[in-house]
One Martini backbone bead per residue (centre of mass of N, CA, C, O) as a GRO file, in nm:
protein
  187
    1MET     BB    1  13.543  19.336  -1.129
    2SER     BB    2  13.514  19.184  -0.849
    3ALA     BB    3  13.611  19.157  -0.522
    4VAL     BB    4  13.771  18.936  -0.324
    5THR     BB    5  13.773  18.869   0.018
    6SER     BB    6  13.950  18.879   0.328
    7THR     BB    7  13.977  18.845   0.680
    8THR     BB    8  14.291  18.717   0.740
    9THR     BB    9  14.356  18.589   0.456
   10GLU     BB   10  14.403  18.510   0.178
   11PHE     BB   11  14.200  18.335  -0.024
   12ALA     BB   12  14.435  18.304  -0.241
   13PRO     BB   13  14.681  18.230  -0.424
   14ALA     BB   14  14.837  18.356  -0.644
   15GLY     BB   15  14.673  18.333  -0.947
   16THR     BB   16  14.541  18.096  -1.176
   17TRP     BB   17  14.240  17.911  -1.137
   18GLY     BB   18  14.111  17.589  -1.241
   19ALA     BB   19  13.882  17.355  -1.312
   20ASP     BB   20  13.879  17.017  -1.263
   21PRO     BB   21  13.639  16.820  -1.416
   22VAL     BB   22  13.707  16.533  -1.285
   23HIS     BB   23  13.738  16.669  -0.971
   24SER     BB   24  13.458  16.800  -1.010
   25HIS     BB   25  13.136  16.959  -0.897
   26VAL     BB   26  12.801  17.036  -1.035
   27GLY     BB   27  12.501  17.085  -0.846
   28PHE     BB   28  12.171  16.951  -0.740
   29GLU     BB   29  11.904  16.978  -0.483
   30VAL     BB   30  11.567  16.831  -0.449
   31GLU     BB   31  11.271  16.790  -0.350
   32TYR     BB   32  11.069  16.475  -0.398
   33ALA     BB   33  10.750  16.395  -0.327
   34GLY     BB   34  10.828  16.425  -0.007
   35VAL     BB   35  11.060  16.161   0.016
   36ASN     BB   36  11.315  16.296  -0.150
   37THR     BB   37  11.621  16.342  -0.300
   38PHE     BB   38  11.712  16.516  -0.590
   39ARG     BB   39  11.971  16.469  -0.838
   40GLY     BB   40  12.212  16.683  -1.014
   41SER     BB   41  12.419  16.778  -1.302
   42PHE     BB   42  12.713  16.928  -1.460
   43ALA     BB   43  12.952  16.852  -1.716
   44ASP     BB   44  12.973  17.163  -1.843
   45PHE     BB   45  13.235  17.358  -1.695
   46SER     BB   46  13.355  17.679  -1.549
   47VAL     BB   47  13.631  17.790  -1.356
   48ALA     BB   48  13.759  18.106  -1.203
   49LEU     BB   49  14.054  18.183  -1.016
   50THR     BB   50  14.188  18.481  -0.870
   51GLY     BB   51  14.453  18.543  -0.691
   52GLY     BB   52  14.543  18.762  -0.422
   53SER     BB   53  14.484  19.093  -0.367
   54GLU     BB   54  14.249  19.060  -0.620
   55PRO     BB   55  14.018  18.860  -0.626
   56THR     BB   56  13.838  18.614  -0.837
   57LEU     BB   57  13.502  18.472  -0.912
   58GLU     BB   58  13.408  18.250  -1.180
   59GLY     BB   59  13.106  18.083  -1.346
   60SER     BB   60  12.985  17.798  -1.561
   61ALA     BB   61  12.702  17.630  -1.721
   62LYS     BB   62  12.574  17.398  -1.927
   63VAL     BB   63  12.259  17.307  -1.986
   64ALA     BB   64  12.302  17.064  -2.196
   65SER     BB   65  12.475  16.900  -1.940
   66VAL     BB   66  12.260  16.787  -1.796
   67ASP     BB   67  12.234  16.529  -1.521
   68VAL     BB   68  11.973  16.260  -1.423
   69LYS     BB   69  11.987  15.956  -1.545
   70ASP     BB   70  11.778  16.065  -1.776
   71GLU     BB   71  11.705  16.133  -2.100
   72ASN     BB   72  11.410  16.239  -2.082
   73LEU     BB   73  11.472  16.448  -1.855
   74ASN     BB   74  11.697  16.602  -1.981
   75GLY     BB   75  11.516  16.712  -2.200
   76HIS     BB   76  11.294  16.847  -2.020
   77LEU     BB   77  11.512  17.051  -1.887
   78GLN     BB   78  11.538  17.227  -2.171
   79ASN     BB   79  11.281  17.352  -2.137
   80PRO     BB   80  11.097  17.629  -2.040
   81ASP     BB   81  11.002  17.513  -1.755
   82PHE     BB   82  11.305  17.527  -1.714
   83PHE     BB   83  11.592  17.622  -1.865
   84ASP     BB   84  11.589  17.703  -2.164
   85ALA     BB   85  11.841  17.638  -2.360
   86ALA     BB   86  11.788  17.803  -2.631
   87ARG     BB   87  11.794  18.095  -2.472
   88TYR     BB   88  11.961  17.962  -2.209
   89PRO     BB   89  12.275  17.802  -2.209
   90GLU     BB   90  12.356  17.949  -1.924
   91ILE     BB   91  12.499  17.933  -1.609
   92ALA     BB   92  12.586  18.194  -1.371
   93PHE     BB   93  12.873  18.306  -1.168
   94LYS     BB   94  12.952  18.592  -0.939
   95ALA     BB   95  13.159  18.722  -0.723
   96THR     BB   96  13.139  18.996  -0.477
   97GLU     BB   97  13.194  18.823  -0.200
   98LEU     BB   98  13.465  18.685  -0.004
   99HIS     BB   99  13.538  18.492   0.299
  100ARG     BB  100  13.818  18.393   0.484
  101LEU     BB  101  13.850  18.221   0.750
  102ASP     BB  102  14.042  18.087   1.010
  103ASP     BB  103  13.880  17.783   0.944
  104ASN     BB  104  13.824  17.781   0.618
  105THR     BB  105  13.575  17.925   0.589
  106VAL     BB  106  13.302  18.031   0.378
  107GLN     BB  107  13.176  18.369   0.288
  108GLY     BB  108  12.911  18.513   0.082
  109THR     BB  109  12.858  18.673  -0.247
  110GLY     BB  110  12.648  18.668  -0.546
  111GLU     BB  111  12.578  18.622  -0.893
  112LEU     BB  112  12.285  18.468  -1.025
  113THR     BB  113  12.225  18.303  -1.352
  114ILE     BB  114  11.889  18.219  -1.466
  115LYS     BB  115  11.711  18.271  -1.744
  116GLY     BB  116  11.813  18.592  -1.724
  117VAL     BB  117  11.829  18.590  -1.410
  118THR     BB  118  11.943  18.815  -1.160
  119GLN     BB  119  12.079  18.719  -0.827
  120GLN     BB  120  12.142  18.750  -0.516
  121VAL     BB  121  12.366  18.542  -0.316
  122GLY     BB  122  12.437  18.327  -0.068
  123VAL     BB  123  12.745  18.186   0.051
  124GLU     BB  124  12.898  17.868   0.159
  125GLY     BB  125  13.206  17.708   0.307
  126THR     BB  126  13.521  17.574   0.181
  127ILE     BB  127  13.886  17.581   0.221
  128ALA     BB  128  14.181  17.502   0.182
  129ALA     BB  129  14.453  17.575   0.370
  130ALA     BB  130  14.641  17.454   0.129
  131PRO     BB  131  14.815  17.375  -0.114
  132VAL     BB  132  14.883  17.118  -0.341
  133THR     BB  133  15.086  16.861  -0.482
  134ASP     BB  134  15.087  16.680  -0.754
  135PRO     BB  135  15.232  16.422  -0.952
  136MET     BB  136  15.278  16.667  -1.191
  137GLY     BB  137  15.340  16.957  -1.018
  138ARG     BB  138  15.060  17.067  -0.938
  139GLU     BB  139  14.859  17.301  -0.807
  140ARG     BB  140  14.610  17.256  -0.546
  141LEU     BB  141  14.257  17.349  -0.470
  142GLY     BB  142  14.001  17.357  -0.249
  143LEU     BB  143  13.638  17.422  -0.315
  144ARG     BB  144  13.332  17.483  -0.131
  145LEU     BB  145  12.993  17.563  -0.241
  146GLU     BB  146  12.667  17.700  -0.114
  147THR     BB  147  12.314  17.719  -0.202
  148THR     BB  148  11.967  17.853  -0.163
  149ILE     BB  149  11.697  17.845  -0.387
  150ASP     BB  150  11.426  17.985  -0.570
  151ARG     BB  151  11.331  17.867  -0.875
  152THR     BB  152  11.088  18.076  -0.939
  153GLU     BB  153  11.266  18.334  -0.952
  154TYR     BB  154  11.388  18.212  -1.243
  155GLY     BB  155  11.149  18.043  -1.408
  156VAL     BB  156  11.138  17.754  -1.258
  157SER     BB  157  10.795  17.610  -1.263
  158TRP     BB  158  10.751  17.333  -1.280
  159ASN     BB  159  10.468  17.118  -1.191
  160ALA     BB  160  10.294  16.883  -0.969
  161PRO     BB  161  10.064  16.720  -0.810
  162ASN     BB  162  10.022  16.539  -0.561
  163GLN     BB  163   9.809  16.252  -0.567
  164THR     BB  164   9.801  16.239  -0.216
  165GLY     BB  165   9.891  16.506  -0.147
  166GLY     BB  166  10.097  16.739  -0.002
  167GLY     BB  167  10.160  16.890  -0.277
  168ASP     BB  168  10.432  16.895  -0.457
  169TYR     BB  169  10.681  16.733  -0.629
  170VAL     BB  170  10.850  17.007  -0.659
  171ALA     BB  171  11.045  17.196  -0.501
  172ASN     BB  172  11.155  17.519  -0.474
  173ASN     BB  173  11.393  17.445  -0.319
  174VAL     BB  174  11.749  17.477  -0.408
  175LYS     BB  175  12.049  17.311  -0.397
  176LEU     BB  176  12.377  17.437  -0.451
  177VAL     BB  177  12.677  17.247  -0.549
  178VAL     BB  178  13.038  17.322  -0.525
  179GLU     BB  179  13.312  17.107  -0.628
  180LEU     BB  180  13.662  17.204  -0.618
  181ALA     BB  181  13.942  17.138  -0.833
  182LEU     BB  182  14.206  17.345  -0.832
  183VAL     BB  183  14.426  17.462  -1.089
  184LYS     BB  184  14.732  17.594  -1.150
  185ALA     BB  185  14.855  17.794  -1.370
  186GLU     BB  186  15.102  17.823  -1.571
  187ALA     BB  187  15.349  18.076  -1.626
   0.00000   0.00000   0.00000
């Protein structure tokens, strides 16, 4: 596993932290038809952060859980033109380097795998200044990361020409946004 580093303070307190799926979000945003931003998300995902002196961060999302609020389109996204869920059932991310800066912003890099293609990506975001304790006595920590990728570099290539001219319906650049409510595992 690759170590996640910190510039001024430890990235996260020691221990194992997992994403609370009810209060976390894994999604994407892409320009559609040149007139608006289309959004979708993944309902089935897992993220693990190990804090302490040699922290790590890894996560994955089940392609079959993609949700774009339209069952027909959800199904279309499963085919080889998009995510090819039968051959590549998961999207995965593994941080190779993360820095927590003095102002609690985060910068780093990681390996993103979509459709069997792994590429290095830059990430940025924010992390909560310190954990809080929820009403059940569990420690929680917030982490938000985002990156922008060119989907065609991962073989996600479907498109159609805009009928009024001016390019294609789906932009190549896609913003990936992960907002995590991390809960510390009990010892």
